[in-house]
LODRENKE-342008 format. One line per 2 residues: number of its first residue (from 0); their letters; for each residue x, y, z of C-alpha. Coordinates in steps of 0.5 Angstrom, whole numbers, plus 500, padded with zeros to 3 digits. Each point is the difference from the previous one (the first is absolute). Example, Ala and Ser with C-alpha at 12.3 -4.5 7.8 and 13.67 -1.06 7.14 Angstrom:
2
0	as	525/491/516 ~ 502/507/498
***
This chain:
425
0	xx	448/523/936 ~ 494/499/497
2	xx	493/499/503 ~ 494/497/498
4	xx	493/502/504 ~ 494/496/499
6	xx	493/502/503 ~ 497/494/504
8	xx	494/497/498 ~ 499/508/497
10	xx	493/500/497 ~ 497/497/507
12	xx	505/504/504 ~ 497/506/496
14	xx	493/499/502 ~ 502/499/507
16	xx	502/507/500 ~ 494/503/499
18	xx	497/494/504 ~ 503/498/506
20	xx	495/495/502 ~ 503/495/494
22	xx	506/499/504 ~ 502/494/503
24	xx	494/497/496 ~ 500/495/494
26	xx	499/505/494 ~ 500/499/492
28	xx	500/505/495 ~ 497/498/494
30	xx	498/502/493 ~ 495/497/495
32	xx	497/503/494 ~ 501/508/499
34	xx	492/502/497 ~ 502/507/501
36	xx	504/502/494 ~ 495/496/495
38	xx	494/504/504 ~ 496/505/496
40	xx	500/505/506 ~ 506/505/501
42	xx	506/497/504 ~ 505/504/505
44	xx	506/498/497 ~ 506/503/503
46	xx	507/501/496 ~ 506/498/504
48	xx	508/502/499 ~ 506/496/500
50	xx	498/494/503 ~ 505/495/499
52	xx	502/495/495 ~ 494/495/500
54	xx	494/504/503 ~ 494/504/497
56	xx	499/507/497 ~ 493/501/502
58	xx	496/497/505 ~ 492/501/502
60	xx	498/504/507 ~ 496/494/504
62	xx	493/501/504 ~ 503/498/507
64	xx	493/498/502 ~ 500/494/495
66	xx	500/493/503 ~ 504/494/498
68	xx	493/497/498 ~ 498/506/495
70	xx	506/499/497 ~ 501/492/499
72	xx	494/497/501 ~ 496/501/493
74	xx	493/499/497 ~ 500/493/501
76	xx	502/500/507 ~ 507/497/498
78	xx	506/502/504 ~ 506/503/495
80	xx	507/503/501 ~ 507/497/502
82	xx	504/502/506 ~ 506/505/498
84	xx	502/502/507 ~ 500/496/506
86	xx	502/501/508 ~ 504/496/503
88	xx	495/498/505 ~ 497/496/494
90	xx	506/496/499 ~ 498/494/504
92	xx	493/499/496 ~ 504/499/494
94	xx	498/506/496 ~ 505/502/494
96	xx	500/506/496 ~ 495/498/494
98	xx	496/496/504 ~ 493/500/498
100	xx	496/505/505 ~ 495/494/500
102	xx	505/495/503 ~ 503/505/504
104	xx	493/501/504 ~ 499/493/501
106	xx	508/499/502 ~ 500/505/505
108	xx	493/501/504 ~ 500/508/502
110	xx	504/502/495 ~ 500/508/499
112	xx	499/501/492 ~ 502/507/497
114	xx	499/502/493 ~ 506/503/498
116	xx	501/507/499 ~ 506/501/495
118	xx	500/508/500 ~ 501/500/507
120	xx	505/496/500 ~ 504/503/495
122	xx	499/507/503 ~ 503/497/508
124	xx	506/497/495 ~ 501/507/497
126	xx	500/504/507 ~ 505/495/502
128	xx	504/500/495 ~ 501/508/501
130	xx	502/498/507 ~ 505/496/498
132	xx	503/505/495 ~ 502/504/506
134	xx	503/494/504 ~ 504/496/494
136	xx	504/504/495 ~ 499/495/494
138	xx	493/497/500 ~ 497/495/495
140	xx	493/498/500 ~ 499/493/498
142	xx	493/499/501 ~ 494/503/504
144	xx	503/497/506 ~ 507/499/499
146	xx	506/505/500 ~ 508/500/499
148	xx	504/504/502 ~ 508/502/500
150	xx	503/502/507 ~ 507/501/497
152	xx	503/506/502 ~ 495/501/505
154	xx	500/495/505 ~ 506/496/502
156	xx	500/493/499 ~ 500/499/508
158	xx	494/505/502 ~ 496/496/494
160	xx	496/496/505 ~ 498/506/505
162	xx	499/504/494 ~ 494/495/497
164	xx	498/498/507 ~ 499/507/502
166	xx	497/501/493 ~ 495/494/500
168	xx	497/503/507 ~ 500/507/497
170	xx	495/497/495 ~ 496/496/505
172	xx	499/507/504 ~ 499/505/494
174	xx	495/495/496 ~ 498/494/504
176	xx	503/496/495 ~ 504/494/502
178	xx	506/499/495 ~ 506/495/499
180	xx	507/502/498 ~ 506/497/498
182	xx	507/502/498 ~ 506/497/496
184	xx	505/503/495 ~ 496/497/495
186	xx	492/503/499 ~ 498/492/498
188	xx	503/497/506 ~ 497/506/504
190	xx	493/498/497 ~ 501/492/502
192	xx	502/503/507 ~ 493/503/501
194	xx	496/494/498 ~ 504/496/505
196	xx	499/506/505 ~ 493/501/500
198	xx	496/502/504 ~ 502/507/502
200	xx	507/498/500 ~ 507/503/499
202	xx	506/496/498 ~ 508/502/497
204	xx	503/494/496 ~ 508/503/499
206	xx	504/498/495 ~ 503/494/504
208	xx	494/497/502 ~ 496/500/493
210	xx	502/493/498 ~ 498/497/507
212	xx	493/504/499 ~ 498/498/493
214	xx	503/493/499 ~ 495/496/504
216	xx	494/504/497 ~ 495/496/495
218	xx	501/503/493 ~ 493/501/499
220	xx	501/506/505 ~ 504/504/496
222	xx	497/506/496 ~ 502/498/492
224	xx	499/493/500 ~ 493/498/498
226	xx	497/493/499 ~ 503/498/493
228	xx	507/501/503 ~ 499/497/506
230	xx	497/494/497 ~ 506/499/496
232	xx	505/502/506 ~ 497/494/504
234	xx	500/495/494 ~ 508/501/502
236	xx	498/499/507 ~ 502/507/501
238	xx	496/503/506 ~ 503/505/504
240	xx	503/506/498 ~ 507/498/503
242	xx	499/494/495 ~ 499/504/495
244	xx	506/504/501 ~ 505/494/499
246	xx	497/499/493 ~ 500/506/497
248	xx	501/497/493 ~ 492/498/500
250	xx	498/508/499 ~ 505/501/495
252	xx	495/497/494 ~ 495/506/503
254	xx	506/505/497 ~ 500/507/504
256	xx	494/499/504 ~ 503/493/502
258	xx	506/504/502 ~ 497/506/504
260	xx	496/494/504 ~ 506/497/502
262	xx	503/507/502 ~ 493/502/504
264	xx	501/493/503 ~ 507/502/502
266	xx	499/507/503 ~ 505/502/495
268	xx	495/503/495 ~ 501/508/502
270	xx	494/502/497 ~ 498/507/501
272	xx	494/503/504 ~ 497/503/494
274	xx	496/507/503 ~ 496/501/493
276	xx	499/495/494 ~ 497/502/493
278	xx	493/496/500 ~ 500/494/495
280	xx	493/499/499 ~ 493/502/503
282	xx	494/495/501 ~ 493/499/502
284	xx	496/494/501 ~ 494/497/503
286	xx	497/494/502 ~ 492/499/500
288	xx	495/495/500 ~ 500/496/494
290	xx	496/503/494 ~ 498/497/493
292	xx	497/506/497 ~ 505/503/496
294	xx	497/507/499 ~ 501/501/507
296	xx	507/497/500 ~ 502/505/494
298	xx	496/505/505 ~ 505/499/505
300	xx	506/499/496 ~ 499/507/498
302	xx	499/503/507 ~ 506/497/502
304	xx	504/503/494 ~ 497/507/501
306	xx	503/500/508 ~ 506/497/497
308	xx	501/506/495 ~ 498/505/506
310	xx	505/497/503 ~ 506/500/495
312	xx	498/507/497 ~ 500/503/508
314	xx	507/497/501 ~ 502/503/493
316	xx	502/493/497 ~ 500/498/493
318	xx	500/492/499 ~ 501/496/494
320	xx	499/493/503 ~ 493/498/502
322	xx	498/493/503 ~ 493/497/501
324	xx	499/494/504 ~ 493/497/502
326	xx	498/493/504 ~ 495/496/499
328	xx	496/495/504 ~ 503/493/501
330	xx	507/503/500 ~ 501/502/493
332	xx	503/507/498 ~ 503/503/494
334	xx	504/506/500 ~ 504/504/494
336	xx	505/507/499 ~ 500/504/494
338	xx	505/506/499 ~ 498/506/497
340	xx	504/506/499 ~ 495/506/501
342	xx	499/506/503 ~ 496/498/507
344	xx	492/502/500 ~ 494/497/503
346	xx	496/498/494 ~ 506/497/497
348	xx	501/496/507 ~ 492/498/500
350	xx	500/498/493 ~ 507/496/500
352	xx	497/496/506 ~ 494/498/498
354	xx	504/498/494 ~ 504/495/504
356	xx	494/498/504 ~ 496/498/494
358	xx	507/496/497 ~ 501/496/507
360	xx	493/498/501 ~ 501/493/497
362	xx	495/496/505 ~ 493/504/499
364	xx	497/495/503 ~ 503/501/507
366	xx	499/506/505 ~ 505/505/502
368	xx	502/502/507 ~ 506/503/499
370	xx	503/506/496 ~ 506/503/500
372	xx	504/506/496 ~ 507/503/500
374	xx	504/504/496 ~ 508/501/500
376	xx	506/501/496 ~ 499/508/501
378	xx	503/505/495 ~ 506/505/504
380	xx	507/502/499 ~ 503/493/500
382	xx	494/497/496 ~ 499/504/494
384	xx	494/498/495 ~ 498/502/493
386	xx	493/501/500 ~ 495/497/494
388	xx	500/506/495 ~ 493/497/498
390	xx	497/501/506 ~ 504/506/503
392	xx	495/506/498 ~ 494/496/503
394	xx	504/498/506 ~ 502/507/502
396	xx	493/503/499 ~ 497/494/505
398	xx	506/501/504 ~ 498/507/502
400	xx	493/498/500 ~ 502/495/506
402	xx	504/506/503 ~ 493/503/501
404	xx	496/495/502 ~ 506/499/506
406	xx	499/507/502 ~ 493/499/501
408	xx	500/493/503 ~ 506/503/505
410	xx	494/505/502 ~ 494/496/501
412	xx	502/493/500 ~ 503/494/495
414	xx	492/498/498 ~ 498/507/499
416	xx	501/499/492 ~ 499/493/498
418	xx	498/497/493 ~ 493/498/497
420	xx	503/493/499 ~ 501/498/507
422	xx	493/500/500 ~ 497/497/494
424	x	506/495/499
***
């Protein structure tokens, strides 16, 4: 049997572990513009270990005395920020993930608002993972609040329900975190089960019951069916997973992806729980109040590139593909990727990112409110590269310098050594 564990309202639940007065109350965790990373003062950033496929590598320490008003009301008195997590008590008020904080406060009088504290959420998630590794022989962290486990050869099928019930209760006792656990022979059916068993539920669906469980569920509810595919299927009057299973040829045009999706829906995918997988990409991004000044934008690009470079060096990676995305006001956006077979170093990263930004910024009369940078296509034993001979000697010198900077920053902080251009751009 494979199991899927999904923490209920994780960010809110995490906050409740350190403030029990929040229990039973309508609570949201909100996120706004990150002002700290671009500030000129030294920030306390903490490097995290392996945090799952979609989680950040480092986070900033937060001031627990700050209020939501300090965080989300700007100098003009405007409430900014969006809801990124909500308690079940907010459901009657129609608050959803992505609702603006301003609207949420109107929709729910007496709403408790908390600024997000991702460092705390990551650290608590890692503690839970360490505990689960003692309980489950094969564990995969899927996200900050989700895990897959494989109980094969460890727990008899007929004992699965008792095992996951006891595990749920023990997690609640030890961590004060409500969690839902689903079990089936397929990891993706198990994930679908947790969605139906929430909150604080446990459910096992055996082989003979998979069709009865899956067939009535809407296609939008299955992980892997996005908006585009859903729209296409509905144009053929396919609304449930059972109806889709009856017409598998509709997925043939999607090649291997369509075949895999059909197997997942049918519970016959037999995909393994993967305890560890190589990182495919690493990124950093920030939303902020829209800025017109291009010198200020370039300064922010440099800071993000420096932080990302530090993380890449810390993990011992050598990316060769780099991607940058910017978003303007009024919904405009632009992005670009470039591949450079170079020995990685910080100077190369910053210069290349600034170059990409210059090429991206085609709407110079519009303000920018988002910058995102990512690096991928890492060199390793299965992906070897021949570095540019013209740049290798200089890159080698800069790589040694970057390693020296890494040691200093490890000891005194990422902002200990900054570039002059970060101030004068």
